[in-house]
N, C-alpha and C positions, 0 to 999 in steps of 0.2 A: 427620222428624228435620231439625233446623235446625244447621247446624256454627255456631259460635262460637269466633273466633279474638280472643286478649288482642291488644292494642295492642303490649304487649311482643313476640309470637310475631310480629306482622307487621313490625316494624321491624327485629326479628332477621332475618328471612326477606329482607327488602329490602338490611340491608349486607351480608349472605351474597352474595347474587347481584352487588352492588356489586363485593363484592371481588375474586370468582371471573372477573368481566367484566377487572378491571384485572390480574390475574394473565395470565388470557390474552392480553391485550394486550401484557404485557413480557415474557412468557417464550413468544414465537414461536418456532419453531424452522426459521425459512428463513435460508438461508444469506447470508451477506453477498458484494456483489460482489468479486469478485478484482481488478478494476480497471475504468477508466473507457472503454478503447478501443473497446468498441462503439458506444459513445456520439459519441466526439471524432475518431476515427482512420478514414483511408479508404485503400482501396488506392492504394500506391505508384504512380505515372506513371515517375518519374526511375528511372535505373540509377545505380548506382556508378560505372561510365565517364563517366558526364554530370558528375558532381561537381566543384564546384570547391573545396567546403570539406567537410571530414569530420574526424570524430573517436571517441578512447572514452573515455566517462569512467565512472571510479570512483567508488562511492558507498557508504560504512560502514552499516551499517544493523546496532541491536543488537534481536535478538528475545527475547534472556534478559540480564539485570544480575545479577551476583553481590553479595551485600548482606552487608558484613562482612568484614573480613579474618580473622577467625580463625576463622568457618565459612564456607568457599569454597562449601560442595555447597547453601548456602541461596541459590536464584536466584527472581528475579519476572521472568515472562514480559511480553513489551512487544508490542503491536500497531505497526505499521511503514507508511507509507504514503511512497512514493517517487514524487514528484512531477516531472515531467519539462515544463519549461516551453520554447517557443519564444520568444525576444525578437527575434525581425525582426519588424519593423512591415510589412513586405512579402511575404515567403518563405517558403514551407513548406519545413520539413526533413524527411526520410524518417528514420524509425527503423527500421534494417537489425533488429537484433534488443534485448530486452531478457533478461538472464539474471539468475538468482539462485544464491548461490554458499553453501556453511556456512562453518564456522570452520575448517576444514582444506582448503579450499579445492576442494572438490567440488560439482560442477554438481548444484543441485536441482531447478530447473526454469527453462524458458522461458515468458516471459510474451507473448511475439507468435508468434502462426502463420507472418506473411508480414512482411515490409518493409511499413512504414505510413506516410502521410504524416499529420504535423502539421501545421495551417493556423498563419500568422502569427498571433503573439498567442497561441496557443491553448495548453493545458496537459492533460498526462495522468497519471493518478496509477495505479499500482500498490500491492495492499495484500497485506502478510503477515500474516494473522490473529493473533493473541493467542495462540490456542490451536494453532497451527503451530510446535513448537519446532524443528524441522529444522536451522533454521542456526547457531542457538546467540548468544553473544555477539560472535562475529568475523563475523557474515554480512554478505556484501555483494553488490552488485549492478552488473553492467558493463552498460554502453549505448552500442552503436554506432549514429552517426547520421552521414547525407551530404546535404547540399544542391545543388542544380544553379547556385545563384547562391552570391557572397561572401556569407557570413551571420554575426554573432556566433554564437560556440556556445552550444547551450541550456543552461538553468540545471538542476541537477538537485541536488534536495534530499530527504534523507529525516525525517520526522518520529515520534519513538517515545510510546509513549500506553503509561502501565501503571500500577496500583496494588497498595500493600503496605500491607494494614492501613490506617490512615484517610490514610496519605499518598499522594498523586498524583506520580507521576512524566510528565515529557514533557520532551524535548529533541530538538535537531534537527542533524543532520549536511549539509555539503556536498558534493557530489561534486566532484572535482578532475578534468582532463583528462592523459590519460595519454599520456607522449611515444610511446611505440611501442604505436601503435594493437594490441590484443587482437585476434587471427583465430581464437580459438578458441570 
């Protein structure tokens, strides 16, 4: 018995296999990293008592936005990346803690397990996934840092990305140093 397959069936099988491989590549269920801490930060060697510079930075983060005034219930979820950059060309800084708060000011999570050193001219990112709606439209980060040398304060920024229909949404917000350092 001899099998004969027409060229139309062969092309359909090849296209089907190709489409299946494409779907498998695009829909992997691996979880994206929550930060670049493991790659870029080292355990801290300086202590707060040795510090000559320190501060707390407040960074507004929008994990959701209301669309349209008449329909406040309709929101779009956003992914957010908070980047902390050590602008010193010679001295590391220590990140004591990085904390995420929701719209009501409730502590949601810590992004660092222990104080960690950010090398000179280094940066580290902390990610709020688009599917994470715990923060809401008024979410924010508090970042406590110190340095053993006199340095410029680190730069902290958030970049938010999302999509509503065919419209892409992207914007950024810059952190600001608090006059009274947060200790909580």
